[in-house]
C-alpha positions in Angstrom: 88.6 122.7 66.5 90.8 119.5 67.0 90.4 118.2 63.8 91.3 121.6 62.4 94.5 121.9 64.8 94.9 117.7 64.3 95.7 117.9 60.5 97.1 121.0 60.9 100.0 119.0 62.8 100.3 116.1 60.6 101.1 118.5 57.9 103.3 120.9 60.2 104.6 118.8 62.9 106.3 121.6 64.4 103.9 124.0 64.0 103.9 126.4 67.2 100.7 128.1 67.2 99.1 124.8 66.5 100.4 123.2 69.2 100.1 125.5 71.7 96.1 125.7 71.0 95.7 122.5 70.7 95.9 121.3 74.6 93.0 123.7 75.3 90.8 121.3 72.7 92.0 118.5 74.1 90.9 120.3 77.9 87.6 121.1 76.5 86.5 117.5 75.0 88.8 115.5 77.1 90.1 113.3 74.2 93.1 112.5 75.8 94.2 109.0 74.3 93.9 110.6 71.0 96.0 113.1 72.0 98.3 110.8 73.0 98.3 109.4 69.5 98.9 111.9 67.6 101.6 113.4 69.9 103.4 110.2 69.6 103.4 110.6 66.1 104.1 114.3 66.0 107.1 113.6 68.0 108.1 110.3 65.5 108.6 112.7 62.9 110.0 115.7 64.9 111.7 114.4 68.4 113.2 117.4 69.7 109.6 119.0 69.5 109.5 120.6 73.0 105.8 121.5 72.8 104.7 118.2 72.1 106.2 116.3 74.5 104.4 118.9 77.0 101.2 118.4 75.8 102.0 114.5 75.6 102.9 114.7 79.4 99.6 117.1 80.2 97.8 114.2 78.6 99.1 111.3 80.4 98.9 113.2 83.7 95.3 113.1 83.0 94.9 109.5 82.4 96.9 108.9 85.0 99.8 107.7 83.5 101.9 109.9 86.2 105.6 108.4 85.1 105.2 109.1 81.6 104.0 112.0 82.1 106.9 113.3 84.6 109.0 111.8 81.9 107.5 113.2 78.8 107.7 116.9 81.0 111.2 116.3 81.5 112.3 116.1 77.7 110.2 119.4 76.7 112.6 121.5 78.8 115.8 119.0 78.5 114.9 119.7 74.3 114.4 123.5 75.3 116.2 125.1 78.5 114.3 128.2 78.2 110.8 126.5 78.6 110.2 127.7 82.3 106.7 126.4 82.2 108.1 122.8 81.8 110.0 122.9 84.7 106.9 124.0 86.7 104.5 121.5 85.4 106.9 118.5 85.8 107.3 119.5 89.3 103.7 120.1 90.0 103.1 116.4 89.0 106.3 115.4 91.3 104.4 117.1 94.2 101.5 115.0 93.0 103.6 112.1 93.0 105.0 112.6 96.2 108.6 112.7 94.7 109.6 115.3 96.3 113.2 115.5 96.1 112.8 115.7 92.7 110.2 118.5 92.5 112.3 120.5 94.6 115.3 120.0 92.4 113.3 121.4 89.7 112.0 124.8 91.3 115.6 125.1 92.3 116.5 124.6 88.9 113.2 127.0 87.4 114.4 129.4 90.6 117.9 129.4 89.2 117.3 130.2 85.6 114.2 132.5 85.4 114.2 134.0 88.7 111.8 133.3 91.3 107.9 132.6 90.4 105.4 134.0 92.9 102.9 130.6 92.4 106.2 128.1 92.5 107.5 129.5 95.6 105.1 128.0 98.1 105.4 124.6 96.3 109.3 124.6 96.6 109.4 125.3 100.2 106.4 123.0 100.9 108.4 120.6 99.0 111.4 121.0 101.8 108.8 120.8 104.5 107.7 117.2 103.1 111.7 116.4 103.1 111.7 117.2 106.1 114.9 119.9 105.5 113.2 122.0 108.1 115.9 124.6 108.2 116.2 125.5 104.3 112.2 125.7 104.2 112.4 128.3 106.9 115.3 130.0 105.9 113.4 130.5 102.2 110.3 131.3 103.5 111.5 134.3 105.8 113.8 135.5 102.9 110.6 135.2 100.3 108.4 136.8 103.3 110.9 140.1 103.2 109.7 140.3 99.6 106.1 139.9 100.1 105.1 140.1 104.4 101.3 139.2 102.9 101.7 135.9 101.4 99.5 133.6 103.7 101.0 130.5 102.8 104.6 131.4 103.5 103.4 132.2 107.2 101.5 129.1 107.0 105.4 127.3 106.4 106.6 130.0 109.1 103.9 128.5 111.4 104.4 125.1 110.4 108.5 124.9 111.4 108.5 127.1 114.6 105.6 125.1 115.9 107.8 121.9 115.2 110.6 123.8 117.0 108.6 124.3 120.1 108.5 128.2 119.8 104.6 128.1 120.0 104.1 131.9 121.2 105.8 133.0 117.6 104.1 130.1 115.8 100.7 131.5 116.8 102.1 134.9 115.7 102.9 133.4 112.0 99.3 131.1 111.9 97.5 134.8 113.3 98.7 136.5 110.6 98.4 133.9 108.2 94.2 133.3 108.6 93.9 137.5 109.1 94.5 137.1 104.9 93.0 133.9 104.6 90.4 132.5 106.9 89.2 130.2 104.6 92.4 127.3 104.9 91.5 124.6 107.0 95.1 123.5 107.4 95.7 126.9 109.1 92.7 126.4 111.5 94.4 123.0 112.2 97.8 124.4 113.0 96.7 126.4 115.3 94.6 123.8 117.3 97.9 121.9 117.1 99.5 124.5 119.1 96.8 125.6 121.4 97.3 122.0 122.5 101.1 122.1 123.0 100.4 124.9 125.2 97.6 123.6 127.1 95.0 125.7 126.0 92.8 123.3 125.5 89.6 125.3 125.1 91.3 127.7 122.2 92.8 124.4 120.8 88.9 122.7 120.8 87.4 125.7 119.2 90.2 125.3 116.2 90.1 121.6 115.6 86.1 122.3 115.4 86.4 125.1 113.0 89.3 123.1 110.8 86.6 119.9 110.7 83.5 122.3 109.8 85.6 123.8 106.8 86.1 120.7 105.2 83.5 118.5 105.6 84.2 115.7 103.1 88.0 115.5 104.4 88.0 112.8 106.9 91.7 113.7 108.2 90.0 116.9 109.7 87.5 115.0 111.8 89.5 112.6 112.8 92.3 115.4 114.3 89.1 116.5 116.2 88.0 113.4 117.3 91.6 112.6 118.5 91.9 115.3 120.5 88.6 114.8 122.3 89.4 111.2 123.1 92.7 113.1 124.6 90.7 115.1 126.7 89.1 111.9 127.8 85.6 113.4 126.5 84.4 110.1 125.2 80.6 110.8 124.8 81.6 113.8 123.1 83.2 112.4 120.8 80.9 109.9 119.6 78.6 112.8 119.0 81.4 114.5 116.7 81.6 111.0 115.2 77.9 110.9 114.4 78.2 114.4 112.8 80.9 113.6 110.3 79.4 110.1 109.5 77.2 112.7 107.6 80.1 114.2 105.5 83.5 111.8 104.9 83.8 108.3 105.4 87.0 106.3 105.8 87.7 103.2 108.2 90.0 105.5 110.4 86.7 107.2 111.8 85.2 103.3 112.3 88.7 103.2 114.3 87.8 106.0 116.6 84.0 105.2 117.0 85.4 101.5 118.0 87.6 103.1 120.3 85.3 106.0 121.9 83.0 103.1 122.5 85.5 101.1 124.6 86.6 103.9 126.2 83.2 105.2 127.3 82.3 102.2 128.8 80.5 99.8 127.0 83.7 97.4 126.1 82.0 94.4 124.6 80.6 96.7 122.2 83.2 98.4 121.5 85.5 95.4 121.2 83.5 93.9 119.0 83.4 96.5 116.5 87.1 96.3 116.9 87.5 92.8 115.7 85.2 93.0 113.0 87.5 96.4 111.4 91.0 94.4 112.5 89.3 91.3 110.4 88.3 94.2 107.5 91.3 96.3 107.5 94.0 96.2 109.7 95.9 99.2 108.8 94.4 101.3 111.4 95.4 98.9 114.2 98.9 101.1 115.1 97.9 104.2 115.6 94.2 102.7 117.1 96.6 101.6 120.4 98.4 105.2 120.6 95.1 106.4 120.6 94.7 106.1 124.5 97.1 104.4 127.8 94.2 102.6 128.4 93.9 101.1 125.3 97.2 100.6 124.8 97.8 98.8 128.1 94.7 96.8 127.5 95.7 92.7 127.3 92.4 91.5 125.6 92.3 94.0 122.9 96.1 93.4 122.8 95.7 89.0 122.6 93.1 89.9 120.2 95.4 91.8 117.8 97.7 89.7 118.1 95.8 86.7 117.3 94.4 88.5 113.9 98.5 89.3 113.3 99.5 85.7 113.7 96.6 84.0 111.6 
């Protein structure tokens, strides 16, 4: 199929039907490099071929050339301002690359041109959240919830903003609604756990931290959140047991640092200190978060002396 479409496009670079079909073939065959070479030739012949730029952008994205992907996708809608998919796909790659300001601008422009897109709205609000523009994010969330009150992603964003504003009971209301429509989102369970912890409802908090970790066992950030909670509650032995379980599913030096902290805090100071020293020599990126785990760690003179030594060394 790819070869047939390729031959067609070599003769007719702006054949819309062939341009629309060839990307499906590229995804199936995964011949992205060949697709890039083809579309670059097509663009040389027809520089204002928006679909060729669009296909080129997707091929670049699949091989990890993200800056080139964004540029190519951007050309697709600059050439054809009515090409909504170009805006949205470019914004999606920007989100993946943490270019949140650009992503928001693209989502916003697409919404002004084409009206709200049900699938794009949560991403648009997420970009505002990541830019710390929480007031705008909440305003848009509540606005769109009036039109779609069962959208669990929008309910979650409302809950997140209210939690950060310390309006915990309002946050729980929105979290509960979100989870009633989609029980399988670990991020929702984590948000509820953090809210219950802020309310000092520690049993409920622990239950939801545990649930979040079990829902996405391969992602260490949920184990990390759960274990950090146990450390804050001085449950060091329990935290070590959870770490043992996490080791069956997830990997990451953050978990190793947490193990050093738990061993140290649980009374085996020599063993915990030795493990910590090995980790600092291997990768010191988690040192600051390690120090913040517990007041007794942050004030420990032996630990601080060792960290200072390796920092200067």
